[in-house]
TIRO-2110 file (N, C-alpha, C; in Angstrom, 1 decimal):
// TIRO-2110
82.2, -63.1, 3.2, N, 1, A
81.2, -62.3, 3.9, CA, 1, A
79.8, -63.0, 3.7, C, 1, A
79.1, -63.2, 4.8, N, 2, A
77.8, -63.9, 4.8, CA, 2, A
76.7, -62.8, 4.6, C, 2, A
75.8, -63.2, 3.7, N, 3, A
74.7, -62.3, 3.3, CA, 3, A
73.5, -62.7, 4.2, C, 3, A
72.9, -61.7, 4.8, N, 4, A
71.8, -61.9, 5.7, CA, 4, A
70.6, -62.4, 4.9, C, 4, A
69.8, -63.3, 5.5, N, 5, A
68.6, -63.8, 4.9, CA, 5, A
67.6, -62.7, 4.4, C, 5, A
67.5, -61.6, 5.2, N, 6, A
66.6, -60.5, 4.8, CA, 6, A
67.1, -59.9, 3.5, C, 6, A
68.4, -59.8, 3.4, N, 7, A
69.0, -59.2, 2.2, CA, 7, A
68.8, -60.1, 1.0, C, 7, A
68.9, -61.4, 1.2, N, 8, A
68.6, -62.3, 0.1, CA, 8, A
67.2, -62.2, -0.4, C, 8, A
66.2, -62.2, 0.6, N, 9, A
64.8, -62.1, 0.2, CA, 9, A
64.6, -60.8, -0.5, C, 9, A
65.1, -59.6, -0.1, N, 10, A
64.9, -58.3, -0.7, CA, 10, A
65.4, -58.4, -2.2, C, 10, A
66.6, -59.0, -2.3, N, 11, A
67.2, -59.1, -3.7, CA, 11, A
66.3, -59.9, -4.6, C, 11, A
65.8, -61.0, -4.1, N, 12, A
64.9, -61.9, -4.8, CA, 12, A
63.6, -61.1, -5.2, C, 12, A
63.0, -60.4, -4.2, N, 13, A
61.8, -59.6, -4.5, CA, 13, A
62.0, -58.6, -5.6, C, 13, A
63.2, -57.9, -5.6, N, 14, A
63.5, -56.9, -6.6, CA, 14, A
63.6, -57.5, -7.9, C, 14, A
64.2, -58.7, -8.0, N, 15, A
64.3, -59.4, -9.3, CA, 15, A
63.0, -60.0, -9.8, C, 15, A
62.0, -60.2, -8.9, N, 16, A
60.8, -60.7, -9.3, CA, 16, A
59.7, -59.7, -9.6, C, 16, A
60.0, -58.4, -9.8, N, 17, A
59.1, -57.4, -9.9, CA, 17, A
58.5, -57.3, -11.4, C, 17, A
57.3, -56.9, -11.5, N, 18, A
56.7, -56.7, -12.8, CA, 18, A
57.2, -55.4, -13.4, C, 18, A
56.9, -55.2, -14.6, N, 19, A
57.4, -53.9, -15.3, CA, 19, A
56.9, -52.7, -14.6, C, 19, A
55.6, -52.7, -14.2, N, 20, A
55.0, -51.5, -13.5, CA, 20, A
55.6, -51.4, -12.1, C, 20, A
55.8, -52.5, -11.4, N, 21, A
56.3, -52.4, -10.1, CA, 21, A
57.8, -51.8, -10.2, C, 21, A
58.5, -52.3, -11.1, N, 22, A
59.9, -51.7, -11.3, CA, 22, A
59.9, -50.3, -11.6, C, 22, A
59.0, -49.8, -12.5, N, 23, A
58.9, -48.4, -12.9, CA, 23, A
58.5, -47.6, -11.6, C, 23, A
57.6, -48.0, -10.8, N, 24, A
57.2, -47.3, -9.6, CA, 24, A
58.4, -47.2, -8.6, C, 24, A
59.1, -48.3, -8.4, N, 25, A
60.2, -48.4, -7.5, CA, 25, A
61.3, -47.5, -8.0, C, 25, A
61.6, -47.5, -9.2, N, 26, A
62.7, -46.7, -9.8, CA, 26, A
62.3, -45.2, -9.6, C, 26, A
61.1, -44.9, -9.9, N, 27, A
60.6, -43.5, -9.8, CA, 27, A
60.8, -43.0, -8.3, C, 27, A
60.4, -43.8, -7.4, N, 28, A
60.5, -43.4, -6.0, CA, 28, A
62.0, -43.3, -5.5, C, 28, A
62.8, -44.1, -6.1, N, 29, A
64.2, -44.1, -5.8, CA, 29, A
64.9, -42.8, -6.2, C, 29, A
64.3, -42.2, -7.3, N, 30, A
64.9, -41.0, -7.9, CA, 30, A
64.3, -39.7, -7.3, C, 30, A
63.4, -39.9, -6.4, N, 31, A
62.7, -38.7, -5.8, CA, 31, A
63.4, -38.2, -4.5, C, 31, A
63.4, -36.9, -4.4, N, 32, A
63.9, -36.3, -3.1, CA, 32, A
62.7, -36.4, -2.1, C, 32, A
61.5, -36.1, -2.5, N, 33, A
60.3, -36.1, -1.6, CA, 33, A
59.4, -37.3, -1.9, C, 33, A
58.6, -37.7, -0.9, N, 34, A
57.7, -38.8, -1.2, CA, 34, A
56.6, -38.3, -2.2, C, 34, A
55.9, -39.3, -2.8, N, 35, A
54.9, -39.0, -3.8, CA, 35, A
53.6, -39.6, -3.5, C, 35, A
52.5, -39.0, -3.9, N, 36, A
51.2, -39.6, -3.8, CA, 36, A
51.0, -40.6, -4.9, C, 36, A
49.9, -41.4, -4.8, N, 37, A
49.6, -42.3, -5.9, CA, 37, A
49.3, -41.6, -7.2, C, 37, A
48.6, -40.5, -7.1, N, 38, A
48.3, -39.7, -8.3, CA, 38, A
49.6, -39.1, -8.9, C, 38, A
50.5, -38.6, -8.1, N, 39, A
51.8, -38.1, -8.6, CA, 39, A
52.5, -39.2, -9.3, C, 39, A
52.5, -40.4, -8.8, N, 40, A
53.2, -41.5, -9.4, CA, 40, A
52.6, -41.8, -10.8, C, 40, A
51.2, -41.8, -10.8, N, 41, A
50.5, -42.1, -12.0, CA, 41, A
50.9, -41.0, -13.1, C, 41, A
50.9, -39.8, -12.7, N, 42, A
51.1, -38.7, -13.6, CA, 42, A
52.6, -38.7, -14.1, C, 42, A
53.5, -38.9, -13.2, N, 43, A
54.9, -38.9, -13.6, CA, 43, A
55.3, -40.1, -14.6, C, 43, A
54.6, -41.2, -14.4, N, 44, A
54.8, -42.4, -15.2, CA, 44, A
54.0, -42.4, -16.5, C, 44, A
53.1, -41.4, -16.6, N, 45, A
52.3, -41.3, -17.8, CA, 45, A
51.1, -42.2, -17.9, C, 45, A
50.6, -42.8, -16.8, N, 46, A
49.5, -43.6, -16.8, CA, 46, A
48.2, -42.8, -16.8, C, 46, A
47.1, -43.4, -17.3, N, 47, A
45.9, -42.7, -17.4, CA, 47, A
44.8, -43.0, -16.3, C, 47, A
45.1, -44.1, -15.6, N, 48, A
44.1, -44.7, -14.7, CA, 48, A
44.8, -45.0, -13.3, C, 48, A
44.2, -44.6, -12.2, N, 49, A
44.8, -44.8, -10.9, CA, 49, A
44.9, -46.3, -10.7, C, 49, A
44.1, -47.1, -11.3, N, 50, A
44.2, -48.6, -11.1, CA, 50, A
45.4, -49.2, -11.8, C, 50, A
46.1, -48.4, -12.6, N, 51, A
47.4, -48.9, -13.1, CA, 51, A
48.5, -48.8, -12.1, C, 51, A
48.3, -48.0, -11.1, N, 52, A
49.4, -47.9, -10.1, CA, 52, A
49.0, -48.4, -8.7, C, 52, A
47.8, -48.2, -8.3, N, 53, A
47.4, -48.6, -6.9, CA, 53, A
47.7, -50.1, -6.6, C, 53, A
47.3, -51.0, -7.4, N, 54, A
47.6, -52.4, -7.0, CA, 54, A
49.1, -52.7, -7.0, C, 54, A
49.8, -52.1, -7.8, N, 55, A
51.3, -52.3, -7.8, CA, 55, A
51.9, -51.7, -6.6, C, 55, A
51.4, -50.5, -6.2, N, 56, A
51.9, -49.9, -4.9, CA, 56, A
51.6, -50.8, -3.8, C, 56, A
50.4, -51.4, -3.7, N, 57, A
50.1, -52.3, -2.6, CA, 57, A
51.0, -53.5, -2.6, C, 57, A
51.3, -54.0, -3.7, N, 58, A
52.2, -55.2, -3.8, CA, 58, A
53.6, -54.8, -3.4, C, 58, A
54.1, -53.6, -3.7, N, 59, A
55.4, -53.2, -3.3, CA, 59, A
55.5, -52.9, -1.8, C, 59, A
54.4, -52.4, -1.2, N, 60, A
54.3, -52.2, 0.2, CA, 60, A
54.4, -53.6, 0.9, C, 60, A
53.7, -54.6, 0.4, N, 61, A
53.7, -55.9, 1.0, CA, 61, A
55.1, -56.6, 0.9, C, 61, A
55.8, -56.2, -0.1, N, 62, A
57.2, -56.7, -0.2, CA, 62, A
58.2, -55.9, 0.6, C, 62, A
57.7, -54.9, 1.3, N, 63, A
58.6, -54.1, 2.1, CA, 63, A
59.6, -53.3, 1.3, C, 63, A
59.3, -52.9, 0.1, N, 64, A
60.2, -52.2, -0.7, CA, 64, A
59.9, -50.7, -0.7, C, 64, A
58.6, -50.4, -0.5, N, 65, A
58.2, -49.0, -0.3, CA, 65, A
57.3, -48.9, 0.9, C, 65, A
57.1, -47.7, 1.4, N, 66, A
56.2, -47.5, 2.6, CA, 66, A
55.5, -46.2, 2.5, C, 66, A
54.4, -46.1, 3.2, N, 67, A
53.6, -44.9, 3.4, CA, 67, A
54.4, -44.1, 4.5, C, 67, A
54.6, -42.8, 4.2, N, 68, A
55.4, -42.0, 5.1, CA, 68, A
54.6, -40.9, 5.8, C, 68, A
53.5, -40.4, 5.1, N, 69, A
52.7, -39.4, 5.7, CA, 69, A
51.5, -39.2, 4.8, C, 69, A
50.7, -38.2, 5.0, N, 70, A
49.5, -37.9, 4.2, CA, 70, A
49.4, -36.4, 3.9, C, 70, A
48.8, -36.1, 2.8, N, 71, A
48.6, -34.7, 2.4, CA, 71, A
47.2, -34.6, 1.8, C, 71, A
46.7, -33.4, 1.7, N, 72, A
45.4, -33.2, 1.0, CA, 72, A
45.7, -33.1, -0.5, C, 72, A
45.0, -34.0, -1.2, N, 73, A
45.1, -34.1, -2.7, CA, 73, A
44.5, -32.8, -3.3, C, 73, A
45.2, -32.2, -4.2, N, 74, A
44.7, -31.0, -4.9, CA, 74, A
43.5, -31.3, -5.9, C, 74, A
43.4, -32.6, -6.3, N, 75, A
42.3, -33.0, -7.2, CA, 75, A
41.1, -33.4, -6.5, C, 75, A
41.2, -34.3, -5.5, N, 76, A
40.1, -34.9, -4.8, CA, 76, A
39.7, -34.1, -3.5, C, 76, A
40.7, -33.3, -3.0, N, 77, A
40.5, -32.5, -1.8, CA, 77, A
40.3, -33.5, -0.6, C, 77, A
40.9, -34.7, -0.7, N, 78, A
40.8, -35.7, 0.4, CA, 78, A
42.3, -36.0, 0.8, C, 78, A
42.4, -36.5, 2.0, N, 79, A
43.7, -36.9, 2.6, CA, 79, A
44.2, -38.2, 1.8, C, 79, A
45.4, -38.1, 1.3, N, 80, A
46.0, -39.2, 0.6, CA, 80, A
47.4, -39.5, 1.1, C, 80, A
47.8, -40.7, 0.9, N, 81, A
49.1, -41.2, 1.4, CA, 81, A
50.2, -40.6, 0.5, C, 81, A
51.4, -40.5, 1.1, N, 82, A
52.6, -40.3, 0.3, CA, 82, A
53.5, -41.4, 0.5, C, 82, A
54.3, -41.8, -0.5, N, 83, A
55.1, -43.0, -0.5, CA, 83, A
56.5, -42.7, -0.7, C, 83, A
57.4, -43.6, -0.2, N, 84, A
58.8, -43.5, -0.4, CA, 84, A
59.4, -44.9, -0.3, C, 84, A
60.7, -45.0, -0.7, N, 85, A
61.3, -46.3, -0.6, CA, 85, A
61.6, -46.6, 0.9, C, 85, A
61.8, -47.9, 1.2, N, 86, A
62.1, -48.2, 2.6, CA, 86, A
63.6, -48.0, 2.9, C, 86, A
END
């Protein structure tokens, strides 16, 4: 069986993830519903949004996760993205 080049790239990207990227990806894989950046931060026990936002951006660029919609954040009262795996 021949493996498609996109599949090879995705597999390589998954193996090249940092510890935080891996934690975020695994968390999203285990969720039924998409999560906001803040929900990801809280579920992983991080104290600063900057611990997750750059890693989320990197995962989006690798086409491993995606923005699916937006909701109003209960903390900031602003519209925020929700994320899920691709």
